[in-house]
VOKE-93309 format. One record per residue: residue number from 1; residue in three letters; z, x, y of N, C-alpha, C, O, CB in turn. Coordinates in steps of 0.001 Angstrom, whole numbers. Glycine has a CB too. Layout:
[NUM,ALA,[Z,X,Y],[Z,X,Y],[Z,X,Y],[Z,X,Y],[Z,X,Y]]
...
This chain:
[1,MET,[-98091,109778,108302],[-97702,110714,107019],[-99291,110715,106616],[-99724,111713,106041],[-96401,109966,105641]]
[2,SER,[-99959,109883,106834],[-101523,110034,106353],[-102261,111171,107172],[-103220,111625,106548],[-102404,108553,106609]]
[3,LYS,[-102088,111643,108201],[-102806,112227,109204],[-101870,113847,108593],[-102559,114826,108306],[-102566,111392,111099]]
[4,GLU,[-100707,113901,108499],[-100105,115035,107873],[-100464,115395,106460],[-100172,116586,106344],[-98768,114857,107917]]
[5,LYS,[-100909,114987,105438],[-101875,114909,104561],[-103280,115202,104527],[-103751,115846,103589],[-101816,114007,104311]]
[6,ILE,[-104033,114754,105536],[-105375,114668,105969],[-105095,116595,106318],[-105442,117608,105711],[-105785,113233,107520]]
[7,ARG,[-104368,116366,107490],[-104231,118218,107433],[-103789,119595,106617],[-103757,120820,106732],[-103558,118476,108210]]
[8,GLN,[-103488,118574,105762],[-102709,119084,104584],[-104312,120072,103435],[-104684,121173,103027],[-101737,117217,103611]]
[9,VAL,[-104709,118414,103459],[-106273,118856,102415],[-107450,120012,103771],[-108263,120878,103446],[-107578,116530,101840]]
[10,LEU,[-107137,119618,105019],[-108408,120750,105851],[-108051,121901,105364],[-108812,122591,104686],[-108444,120958,107675]]
[11,LYS,[-106041,122444,105861],[-106082,123685,105630],[-106047,124439,104439],[-105923,125663,104401],[-105364,124016,106187]]
[12,ASP,[-106197,123424,103123],[-106735,123536,102026],[-107936,124079,101839],[-107948,125216,101368],[-106725,122597,101596]]
[13,HIS,[-109462,123303,102209],[-110558,123057,101787],[-111543,123296,102768],[-112533,123964,102471],[-110566,121919,101310]]
[14,GLY,[-111319,122606,104453],[-111750,123406,105660],[-112010,124549,106149],[-112581,124575,107239],[-111277,123302,106247]]
[15,LYS,[-111728,125574,105603],[-112243,126536,105541],[-112035,127703,107360],[-112590,128730,107751],[-113709,125912,104990]]
[16,PHE,[-110672,126536,108119],[-110890,127382,109569],[-110109,128599,109515],[-109392,129196,108711],[-110382,126551,110961]]
[17,ALA,[-110608,128744,110886],[-110182,130075,111286],[-109098,129831,112273],[-108155,130582,112522],[-111349,130955,111882]]
[18,ALA,[-109331,128822,112730],[-108239,128187,113605],[-107089,127854,113030],[-107163,127611,111825],[-108623,127054,114199]]
[19,ASP,[-106041,127770,113540],[-104152,127268,113299],[-104754,125811,112945],[-105443,125250,113797],[-102652,127296,115132]]
[20,MET,[-104556,125321,111962],[-104667,123575,111710],[-103684,122587,112453],[-103799,121495,113009],[-104361,123214,110103]]
[21,ASP,[-102274,123822,112104],[-100981,122861,112811],[-101315,122491,114532],[-101081,121438,115127],[-99255,123950,112747]]
[22,SER,[-101931,123746,115049],[-102076,123582,116638],[-103345,122978,117000],[-103840,123216,118102],[-101997,124960,117415]]
[23,LEU,[-103969,122137,116072],[-105292,121695,116577],[-104633,120178,116460],[-103957,119633,115587],[-106876,122160,115587]]
[24,ALA,[-105479,119469,118592],[-105020,118084,118209],[-106022,117229,117399],[-107165,117538,117063],[-104680,117319,119466]]
[25,ASP,[-105254,115941,117130],[-105350,115126,116086],[-107194,114724,116411],[-107929,114246,115546],[-104008,113740,116171]]
[26,ASP,[-107540,114987,117531],[-108997,114185,117982],[-109254,115372,118333],[-109662,115150,119473],[-109210,112857,119176]]
[27,ALA,[-109355,117056,118131],[-110260,117894,118021],[-111453,117797,117178],[-111472,117559,115970],[-109710,118791,117780]]
[28,ASP,[-112428,118004,117942],[-113561,118410,117185],[-113679,119423,115893],[-113574,120639,116059],[-114282,118894,118095]]
[29,LEU,[-113862,118951,114835],[-113631,119964,113681],[-114392,120885,113193],[-114187,121858,112467],[-113420,119464,112717]]
[30,TYR,[-115624,120280,113874],[-116783,121265,113336],[-116913,122123,114642],[-117734,123018,114441],[-118390,120437,112830]]
[31,GLU,[-116448,122164,115774],[-116305,122832,116752],[-115357,124325,116176],[-115619,125524,116078],[-115660,121815,117863]]
[32,ALA,[-114157,123451,115889],[-113072,124246,114741],[-113751,125324,114275],[-113483,126514,114441],[-112592,123366,113345]]
[33,GLY,[-114890,124693,113520],[-115118,126097,112774],[-115613,125441,111162],[-115951,126221,110271],[-113376,127249,112731]]
[34,MET,[-115599,124098,110970],[-115474,123530,109866],[-117004,123148,109705],[-117644,122267,110280],[-114383,122417,109860]]
[35,THR,[-117511,124326,108489],[-119326,124029,108343],[-119747,122493,107658],[-118830,121679,107555],[-120116,125380,107078]]
[36,SER,[-121004,122131,107234],[-121432,121209,106701],[-121010,121660,105277],[-120425,120658,104867],[-122808,120928,107054]]
[37,HIS,[-120976,122348,104537],[-120350,122745,103376],[-119283,122857,103220],[-118800,123273,102167],[-120612,123574,103006]]
[38,ALA,[-118556,122481,104335],[-116737,122665,104173],[-116795,121180,103968],[-116370,120641,102946],[-115511,123350,105760]]
[39,SER,[-117383,120482,105060],[-117328,119329,105080],[-117175,118002,103263],[-116408,117047,103144],[-118616,119332,106012]]
[40,VAL,[-117831,118331,102597],[-118194,118307,101673],[-116996,118251,100852],[-116428,117225,100478],[-119029,119142,101564]]
[41,ASN,[-116616,119640,100570],[-115477,120117,100576],[-113991,119151,100621],[-113172,118608,99880],[-115648,120936,101609]]
[42,VAL,[-114260,119345,101805],[-112892,118487,102359],[-112870,116767,102291],[-111849,116082,102354],[-112716,118868,104070]]
[43,MET,[-114396,116218,102132],[-114372,114495,101764],[-113876,114573,100128],[-113372,113639,99505],[-116286,113558,101941]]
[44,LEU,[-114139,115855,99640],[-113885,115564,98102],[-112405,115604,97533],[-111899,115101,96529],[-114673,116619,97280]]
[45,ALA,[-111879,116431,98605],[-110240,116870,98459],[-109564,115608,98954],[-108546,115215,98383],[-109693,118333,99489]]
[46,LEU,[-110088,114932,100012],[-109360,113694,100714],[-109657,112710,99808],[-108699,111937,99820],[-109842,113260,102234]]
[47,GLU,[-110739,112222,98790],[-110892,111310,97760],[-109854,111381,96596],[-109486,110446,95884],[-112199,111481,97259]]
[48,ASP,[-109492,112582,96558],[-108657,112875,95282],[-106887,112825,96436],[-105858,112383,95924],[-109299,114945,94261]]
[49,ALA,[-106897,113190,97475],[-105524,113439,97576],[-105301,111778,97977],[-104175,111340,97740],[-105021,114788,98777]]
[50,PHE,[-106333,110803,98587],[-105891,109546,98894],[-106052,108513,97653],[-105368,107491,97602],[-106647,109099,100122]]
[51,ASP,[-107159,108905,96492],[-107839,108094,95350],[-108435,106999,96501],[-107937,105999,97020],[-106630,107373,93926]]
[52,LEU,[-109535,107569,96623],[-110512,106413,96893],[-111882,107198,97227],[-111902,108428,97268],[-109977,105356,98236]]
[53,GLU,[-112852,106527,97427],[-114171,106620,97255],[-114520,106164,98825],[-114447,105123,99479],[-114770,105678,95940]]
[54,PHE,[-115097,108045,99137],[-116300,107264,100288],[-117450,106518,99912],[-118145,106741,98921],[-117033,108261,101146]]
[55,PRO,[-117605,105674,100705],[-118825,104664,100347],[-119844,105428,101488],[-119470,106030,102494],[-118456,102654,100670]]
[56,ASP,[-121331,105205,100990],[-122787,106402,101508],[-122606,105841,103294],[-122704,106594,104263],[-125126,105815,100486]]
[57,ARG,[-122348,104457,103345],[-122330,104183,104833],[-120910,105056,105611],[-120738,104750,106791],[-122206,102333,105022]]
[58,MET,[-120184,105819,105173],[-119259,106714,105830],[-119570,108178,105647],[-118877,109172,105864],[-117910,106450,105352]]
[59,LEU,[-120740,108052,105210],[-120755,109898,104828],[-121513,110771,105809],[-122451,111493,105468],[-121603,110297,103271]]
[60,LYS,[-121038,110661,107084],[-121938,111169,108032],[-120854,111847,108939],[-119673,111566,108735],[-122929,110017,108758]]
[61,ARG,[-121205,112736,109943],[-120656,113626,110488],[-119413,112961,110824],[-118342,113193,110263],[-121402,114204,111473]]
[62,SER,[-119581,112178,111702],[-118785,111375,113112],[-117346,110561,112133],[-116369,110049,112681],[-120239,109722,114146]]
[63,VAL,[-117520,110615,110955],[-116464,110404,110096],[-115616,111153,109649],[-114570,110650,109240],[-116754,110028,109283]]
[64,PHE,[-115816,112662,109586],[-115085,113865,109737],[-115164,114604,110401],[-115161,115810,110154],[-115028,114438,109094]]
[65,GLU,[-115299,113831,111925],[-115244,114782,112981],[-113692,115338,113697],[-113278,116302,114341],[-116106,114089,114034]]
[66,SER,[-113337,114455,113298],[-111647,115043,113896],[-111025,114292,112674],[-111528,113707,111714],[-110866,114362,115848]]
[67,ILE,[-109307,114611,113208],[-108290,114088,111821],[-108455,112535,112248],[-108583,111592,111467],[-106239,114750,111771]]
[68,ASP,[-108434,112497,113179],[-108223,110900,114159],[-109243,110065,113515],[-108886,109126,112804],[-108628,110947,116116]]
[69,ALA,[-110679,110373,113734],[-111885,110032,112785],[-111702,109842,111189],[-111969,108744,110701],[-112881,111164,112938]]
[70,ILE,[-111293,110799,110451],[-110355,110302,108737],[-109747,109523,108445],[-109679,108888,107392],[-109459,110887,108171]]
[71,ASP,[-108765,109428,110132],[-107783,108834,109498],[-107669,107417,109807],[-106588,106875,109575],[-106656,109482,109742]]
[72,ALA,[-108600,106757,110282],[-109072,105673,110537],[-109850,105207,109274],[-109678,104204,108582],[-109785,105772,111728]]
[73,ALA,[-111056,106550,109133],[-111800,105926,107759],[-111053,105459,106729],[-111281,104420,106110],[-112628,106868,107062]]
[74,ILE,[-109902,106440,106483],[-109152,106038,105083],[-108511,104975,105491],[-108841,104009,104803],[-108109,107085,104383]]
[75,GLN,[-107527,104636,106527],[-107093,103407,106847],[-107700,102106,106800],[-107038,101073,106907],[-106794,103513,107818]]
[76,GLU,[-109051,102136,106629],[-110333,100940,106788],[-110412,101018,105365],[-110580,99984,104718],[-112003,101289,107761]]
[77,LEU,[-110316,102072,104833],[-110701,101842,103074],[-109151,101432,102004],[-109023,101136,100816],[-111482,103762,102354]]
[78,THR,[-108429,101561,102851],[-107270,101413,102075],[-106406,100473,102510],[-105269,100229,102105],[-106616,102521,101959]]
[79,ALA,[-107283,99763,103708],[-106365,98061,104139],[-106405,96710,102668],[-105866,95614,102821],[-107620,97047,105942]]
């Protein structure tokens, strides 16, 4: 469920040229076209969608580089 929600946030806020539905969960989102500016919008939208706040230690590229990485961070924060 959460990966589908992450994918929807990425579709709405990531400004991807690629089709998000065909992107693998472990695909590099930056290679797929996400800019650092778009990643900030994605982070804020994820915080709203999942009702959480990413701590400073998670504000790094590796946390937002794939759907799997985002999902792992969200699982950690909501555990």
